[in-house]
N, CA, C and O atoms as CSV, one atom per row, in Angstrom:
chain,resi,resn,atom,element,x,y,z
A,1,MET,N,N,0.843,-1.183,0.000
A,1,MET,CA,C,0.000,0.000,0.000
A,1,MET,C,C,0.884,1.240,0.000
A,1,MET,O,O,1.811,1.344,0.802
A,2,LEU,N,N,0.608,2.151,-0.869
A,2,LEU,CA,C,1.359,3.395,-0.960
A,2,LEU,C,C,0.592,4.536,-0.313
A,2,LEU,O,O,-0.636,4.590,-0.369
A,3,LEU,N,N,1.324,5.431,0.290
A,3,LEU,CA,C,0.721,6.641,0.851
A,3,LEU,C,C,0.316,7.545,-0.297
A,3,LEU,O,O,1.142,7.896,-1.140
A,4,LYS,N,N,-0.945,7.919,-0.330
A,4,LYS,CA,C,-1.443,8.755,-1.426
A,4,LYS,C,C,-1.730,10.182,-1.005
A,4,LYS,O,O,-1.717,11.093,-1.832
A,5,LYS,N,N,-1.991,10.379,0.293
A,5,LYS,CA,C,-2.370,11.717,0.732
A,5,LYS,C,C,-2.155,11.860,2.232
A,5,LYS,O,O,-2.442,10.939,2.997
A,6,VAL,N,N,-1.659,12.996,2.643
A,6,VAL,CA,C,-1.547,13.330,4.059
A,6,VAL,C,C,-2.586,14.399,4.328
A,6,VAL,O,O,-2.589,15.446,3.680
A,7,VAL,N,N,-3.474,14.139,5.285
A,7,VAL,CA,C,-4.570,15.062,5.579
A,7,VAL,C,C,-4.183,16.033,6.684
A,7,VAL,O,O,-4.529,17.214,6.631
A,8,TYR,N,N,-3.455,15.528,7.699
A,8,TYR,CA,C,-3.043,16.409,8.789
A,8,TYR,C,C,-1.814,15.851,9.490
A,8,TYR,O,O,-1.516,14.660,9.402
A,9,VAL,N,N,-1.116,16.719,10.178
A,9,VAL,CA,C,-0.044,16.339,11.098
A,9,VAL,C,C,-0.323,17.055,12.405
A,9,VAL,O,O,-1.018,18.070,12.435
A,10,THR,N,N,0.228,16.515,13.491
A,10,THR,CA,C,0.041,17.124,14.801
A,10,THR,C,C,1.354,17.665,15.315
A,10,THR,O,O,2.386,16.999,15.237
A,11,GLN,N,N,1.311,18.868,15.839
A,11,GLN,CA,C,2.475,19.473,16.483
A,11,GLN,C,C,2.102,19.765,17.927
A,11,GLN,O,O,1.078,20.393,18.195
A,12,PHE,N,N,2.939,19.305,18.862
A,12,PHE,CA,C,2.717,19.616,20.267
A,12,PHE,C,C,3.183,21.037,20.552
A,12,PHE,O,O,4.277,21.431,20.147
A,13,VAL,N,N,2.352,21.804,21.247
A,13,VAL,CA,C,2.678,23.183,21.598
A,13,VAL,C,C,2.394,23.390,23.084
A,13,VAL,O,O,1.509,22.747,23.648
A,14,THR,N,N,3.141,24.282,23.709
A,14,THR,CA,C,2.913,24.555,25.131
A,14,THR,C,C,1.776,25.546,25.333
A,14,THR,O,O,1.129,25.542,26.379
A,15,ASN,N,N,1.528,26.395,24.338
A,15,ASN,CA,C,0.483,27.408,24.450
A,15,ASN,C,C,-0.252,27.490,23.115
A,15,ASN,O,O,0.301,27.972,22.127
A,16,GLN,N,N,-1.487,27.023,23.089
A,16,GLN,CA,C,-2.238,27.008,21.834
A,16,GLN,C,C,-2.539,28.403,21.305
A,16,GLN,O,O,-2.536,28.609,20.091
A,17,ASP,N,N,-2.798,29.356,22.177
A,17,ASP,CA,C,-3.087,30.721,21.720
A,17,ASP,C,C,-1.864,31.348,21.056
A,17,ASP,O,O,-1.988,31.991,20.014
A,18,GLN,N,N,-0.695,31.167,21.644
A,18,GLN,CA,C,0.528,31.705,21.039
A,18,GLN,C,C,0.835,31.023,19.714
A,18,GLN,O,O,1.245,31.680,18.757
A,19,ALA,N,N,0.639,29.714,19.651
A,19,ALA,CA,C,0.876,28.983,18.409
A,19,ALA,C,C,-0.091,29.451,17.320
A,19,ALA,O,O,0.307,29.641,16.171
A,20,LEU,N,N,-1.354,29.634,17.685
A,20,LEU,CA,C,-2.341,30.121,16.725
A,20,LEU,C,C,-1.952,31.496,16.208
A,20,LEU,O,O,-2.041,31.748,15.007
A,21,ASP,N,N,-1.527,32.381,17.086
A,21,ASP,CA,C,-1.091,33.716,16.691
A,21,ASP,C,C,0.095,33.639,15.726
A,21,ASP,O,O,0.123,34.337,14.712
A,22,PHE,N,N,1.066,32.793,16.045
A,22,PHE,CA,C,2.248,32.641,15.191
A,22,PHE,C,C,1.863,32.183,13.786
A,22,PHE,O,O,2.289,32.781,12.799
A,23,TYR,N,N,1.064,31.132,13.696
A,23,TYR,CA,C,0.715,30.578,12.388
A,23,TYR,C,C,-0.211,31.489,11.587
A,23,TYR,O,O,-0.074,31.591,10.368
A,24,THR,N,N,-1.149,32.148,12.256
A,24,THR,CA,C,-2.102,32.985,11.513
A,24,THR,C,C,-1.567,34.379,11.223
A,24,THR,O,O,-1.756,34.899,10.123
A,25,ARG,N,N,-0.910,34.981,12.189
A,25,ARG,CA,C,-0.447,36.367,11.996
A,25,ARG,C,C,0.875,36.428,11.249
A,25,ARG,O,O,1.025,37.226,10.323
A,26,LEU,N,N,1.838,35.596,11.637
A,26,LEU,CA,C,3.162,35.679,11.027
A,26,LEU,C,C,3.299,34.855,9.750
A,26,LEU,O,O,3.964,35.285,8.807
A,27,LEU,N,N,2.682,33.684,9.709
A,27,LEU,CA,C,2.815,32.821,8.533
A,27,LEU,C,C,1.609,32.885,7.600
A,27,LEU,O,O,1.615,32.262,6.538
A,28,ASP,N,N,0.579,33.631,7.988
A,28,ASP,CA,C,-0.636,33.825,7.194
A,28,ASP,C,C,-1.404,32.537,6.913
A,28,ASP,O,O,-2.051,32.423,5.872
A,29,PHE,N,N,-1.341,31.564,7.825
A,29,PHE,CA,C,-2.203,30.392,7.724
A,29,PHE,C,C,-3.601,30.828,8.146
A,29,PHE,O,O,-3.764,31.865,8.789
A,30,GLU,N,N,-4.605,30.042,7.786
A,30,GLU,CA,C,-5.952,30.323,8.250
A,30,GLU,C,C,-6.343,29.336,9.339
A,30,GLU,O,O,-5.931,28.177,9.313
A,31,LYS,N,N,-7.135,29.797,10.290
A,31,LYS,CA,C,-7.645,28.908,11.337
A,31,LYS,C,C,-8.746,28.070,10.722
A,31,LYS,O,O,-9.642,28.599,10.064
A,32,ARG,N,N,-8.683,26.758,10.933
A,32,ARG,CA,C,-9.677,25.855,10.356
A,32,ARG,C,C,-10.654,25.345,11.398
A,32,ARG,O,O,-11.865,25.377,11.175
A,33,ALA,N,N,-10.153,24.874,12.531
A,33,ALA,CA,C,-11.016,24.321,13.576
A,33,ALA,C,C,-10.524,24.841,14.915
A,33,ALA,O,O,-9.320,24.960,15.143
A,34,ASP,N,N,-11.449,25.146,15.784
A,34,ASP,CA,C,-11.115,25.584,17.138
A,34,ASP,C,C,-12.245,25.109,18.044
A,34,ASP,O,O,-13.188,25.847,18.325
A,35,ASN,N,N,-12.130,23.855,18.495
A,35,ASN,CA,C,-13.202,23.219,19.254
A,35,ASN,C,C,-12.689,22.719,20.596
A,35,ASN,O,O,-11.684,22.011,20.651
A,36,PRO,N,N,-13.367,23.079,21.671
A,36,PRO,CA,C,-12.969,22.558,22.982
A,36,PRO,C,C,-13.259,21.057,23.060
A,36,PRO,O,O,-14.179,20.558,22.411
A,37,THR,N,N,-12.470,20.352,23.854
A,37,THR,CA,C,-12.764,18.937,24.085
A,37,THR,C,C,-13.843,18.855,25.157
A,37,THR,O,O,-13.903,19.715,26.036
A,38,PRO,N,N,-14.694,17.835,25.097
A,38,PRO,CA,C,-15.819,17.757,26.030
A,38,PRO,C,C,-15.417,17.611,27.491
A,38,PRO,O,O,-16.191,17.972,28.378
A,39,ASP,N,N,-14.224,17.089,27.759
A,39,ASP,CA,C,-13.831,16.861,29.148
A,39,ASP,C,C,-12.979,17.988,29.715
A,39,ASP,O,O,-12.385,17.828,30.782
A,40,GLY,N,N,-12.905,19.124,29.027
A,40,GLY,CA,C,-12.143,20.268,29.526
A,40,GLY,C,C,-10.659,20.211,29.238
A,40,GLY,O,O,-9.899,21.024,29.763
A,41,GLY,N,N,-10.234,19.278,28.423
A,41,GLY,CA,C,-8.818,19.167,28.047
A,41,GLY,C,C,-8.458,20.202,26.990
A,41,GLY,O,O,-9.206,21.155,26.766
A,42,PRO,N,N,-7.320,20.016,26.345
A,42,PRO,CA,C,-6.916,20.973,25.319
A,42,PRO,C,C,-7.917,20.984,24.166
A,42,PRO,O,O,-8.530,19.965,23.850
A,43,ARG,N,N,-8.070,22.133,23.557
A,43,ARG,CA,C,-9.029,22.219,22.461
A,43,ARG,C,C,-8.417,21.640,21.182
A,43,ARG,O,O,-7.196,21.599,21.027
A,44,PHE,N,N,-9.273,21.203,20.283
A,44,PHE,CA,C,-8.843,20.698,18.988
A,44,PHE,C,C,-8.694,21.912,18.084
A,44,PHE,O,O,-9.685,22.524,17.689
A,45,LEU,N,N,-7.456,22.256,17.760
A,45,LEU,CA,C,-7.146,23.486,17.040
A,45,LEU,C,C,-6.338,23.149,15.806
A,45,LEU,O,O,-5.291,22.510,15.905
A,46,THR,N,N,-6.819,23.576,14.626
A,46,THR,CA,C,-6.073,23.327,13.397
A,46,THR,C,C,-5.927,24.609,12.590
A,46,THR,O,O,-6.760,25.512,12.658
A,47,VAL,N,N,-4.839,24.657,11.822
A,47,VAL,CA,C,-4.573,25.747,10.889
A,47,VAL,C,C,-4.136,25.127,9.571
A,47,VAL,O,O,-3.756,23.957,9.523
A,48,GLY,N,N,-4.190,25.905,8.514
A,48,GLY,CA,C,-3.748,25.410,7.214
A,48,GLY,C,C,-3.444,26.550,6.267
A,48,GLY,O,O,-3.847,27.692,6.485
A,49,VAL,N,N,-2.727,26.215,5.216
A,49,VAL,CA,C,-2.420,27.183,4.163
A,49,VAL,C,C,-3.694,27.420,3.369
A,49,VAL,O,O,-4.395,26.475,3.005
A,50,ARG,N,N,-3.983,28.663,3.107
A,50,ARG,CA,C,-5.203,29.014,2.362
A,50,ARG,C,C,-5.238,28.279,1.020
A,50,ARG,O,O,-4.257,28.264,0.277
A,51,GLY,N,N,-6.387,27.671,0.729
A,51,GLY,CA,C,-6.577,26.970,-0.531
A,51,GLY,C,C,-6.061,25.539,-0.555
A,51,GLY,O,O,-6.252,24.835,-1.547
A,52,GLU,N,N,-5.419,25.099,0.504
A,52,GLU,CA,C,-4.901,23.735,0.581
A,52,GLU,C,C,-5.748,22.920,1.550
A,52,GLU,O,O,-6.260,23.460,2.531
A,53,GLU,N,N,-5.898,21.638,1.288
A,53,GLU,CA,C,-6.712,20.768,2.131
A,53,GLU,C,C,-5.987,20.349,3.410
A,53,GLU,O,O,-6.630,20.109,4.432
A,54,PHE,N,N,-4.685,20.259,3.366
A,54,PHE,CA,C,-3.859,19.803,4.474
A,54,PHE,C,C,-4.071,20.667,5.723
A,54,PHE,O,O,-4.174,21.890,5.623
A,55,GLN,N,N,-4.134,20.026,6.903
A,55,GLN,CA,C,-4.308,20.748,8.160
A,55,GLN,C,C,-3.188,20.418,9.132
A,55,GLN,O,O,-2.685,19.296,9.173
A,56,HIS,N,N,-2.817,21.405,9.900
A,56,HIS,CA,C,-1.771,21.303,10.908
A,56,HIS,C,C,-2.469,21.403,12.265
A,56,HIS,O,O,-3.019,22.453,12.600
A,57,VAL,N,N,-2.453,20.323,13.048
A,57,VAL,CA,C,-3.115,20.302,14.352
A,57,VAL,C,C,-2.155,20.853,15.401
A,57,VAL,O,O,-1.028,20.374,15.523
A,58,LEU,N,N,-2.593,21.847,16.151
A,58,LEU,CA,C,-1.794,22.440,17.228
A,58,LEU,C,C,-2.342,21.900,18.542
A,58,LEU,O,O,-3.315,22.428,19.082
A,59,TRP,N,N,-1.713,20.845,19.054
A,59,TRP,CA,C,-2.217,20.138,20.231
A,59,TRP,C,C,-1.363,20.481,21.443
A,59,TRP,O,O,-0.136,20.405,21.382
A,60,ARG,N,N,-2.005,20.858,22.542
A,60,ARG,CA,C,-1.269,21.215,23.744
A,60,ARG,C,C,-0.674,19.961,24.391
A,60,ARG,O,O,-1.380,18.992,24.668
A,61,GLY,N,N,0.613,20.004,24.620
A,61,GLY,CA,C,1.285,18.870,25.241
A,61,GLY,C,C,2.752,18.864,24.878
A,61,GLY,O,O,3.261,19.803,24.266
A,62,SER,N,N,3.421,17.802,25.260
A,62,SER,CA,C,4.845,17.637,24.974
A,62,SER,C,C,5.072,16.250,24.405
A,62,SER,O,O,4.432,15.294,24.843
A,63,PRO,N,N,5.970,16.120,23.438
A,63,PRO,CA,C,6.283,14.786,22.926
A,63,PRO,C,C,6.758,13.882,24.058
A,63,PRO,O,O,7.483,14.326,24.949
A,64,GLY,N,N,6.362,12.649,24.024
A,64,GLY,CA,C,6.786,11.699,25.037
A,64,GLY,C,C,5.882,11.629,26.249
A,64,GLY,O,O,6.067,10.766,27.107
A,65,GLU,N,N,4.900,12.526,26.338
A,65,GLU,CA,C,3.943,12.466,27.441
A,65,GLU,C,C,2.881,11.437,27.094
A,65,GLU,O,O,2.059,11.668,26.207
A,66,ALA,N,N,2.892,10.329,27.770
A,66,ALA,CA,C,1.914,9.277,27.500
A,66,ALA,C,C,0.731,9.444,28.442
A,66,ALA,O,O,0.513,8.619,29.330
A,67,ARG,N,N,-0.018,10.498,28.248
A,67,ARG,CA,C,-1.171,10.772,29.104
A,67,ARG,C,C,-2.446,10.676,28.299
A,67,ARG,O,O,-2.473,10.979,27.106
A,68,HIS,N,N,-3.486,10.255,28.959
A,68,HIS,CA,C,-4.812,10.257,28.357
A,68,HIS,C,C,-5.209,11.720,28.164
A,68,HIS,O,O,-4.809,12.572,28.957
A,69,SER,N,N,-5.977,12.021,27.140
A,69,SER,CA,C,-6.306,13.405,26.815
A,69,SER,C,C,-6.936,14.176,27.974
A,69,SER,O,O,-6.695,15.376,28.105
A,70,LYS,N,N,-7.734,13.521,28.817
A,70,LYS,CA,C,-8.368,14.244,29.920
A,70,LYS,C,C,-7.348,14.656,30.979
A,70,LYS,O,O,-7.614,15.561,31.770
A,71,ASP,N,N,-6.174,14.000,31.007
A,71,ASP,CA,C,-5.130,14.334,31.973
A,71,ASP,C,C,-4.145,15.368,31.442
A,71,ASP,O,O,-3.311,15.866,32.199
A,72,ALA,N,N,-4.225,15.701,30.151
A,72,ALA,CA,C,-3.228,16.571,29.523
A,72,ALA,C,C,-3.234,17.988,30.076
A,72,ALA,O,O,-2.213,18.673,29.996
A,73,CYS,N,N,-4.345,18.452,30.634
A,73,CYS,CA,C,-4.401,19.832,31.108
A,73,CYS,C,C,-4.123,19.964,32.601
A,73,CYS,O,O,-4.209,21.065,33.145
A,74,ARG,N,N,-3.800,18.889,33.258
A,74,ARG,CA,C,-3.552,18.951,34.699
A,74,ARG,C,C,-2.125,19.311,35.002
A,74,ARG,O,O,-1.747,19.407,36.169
């Protein structure tokens, strides 16, 4: 099976608001999704290049943290 398309990638960020500002204001990406998680954890936040389908997920956390999503904001 060959990879035909990448729809999104996830980047861990320490501050979602700062990351959103960086991508939208400085890099001119557009905000695509900004939805809180039902359990009060980090919100589901995506940005992308205008006119492109690909999305970049800005997820609050750190690589290597093996925590369940509801524990990520503690």
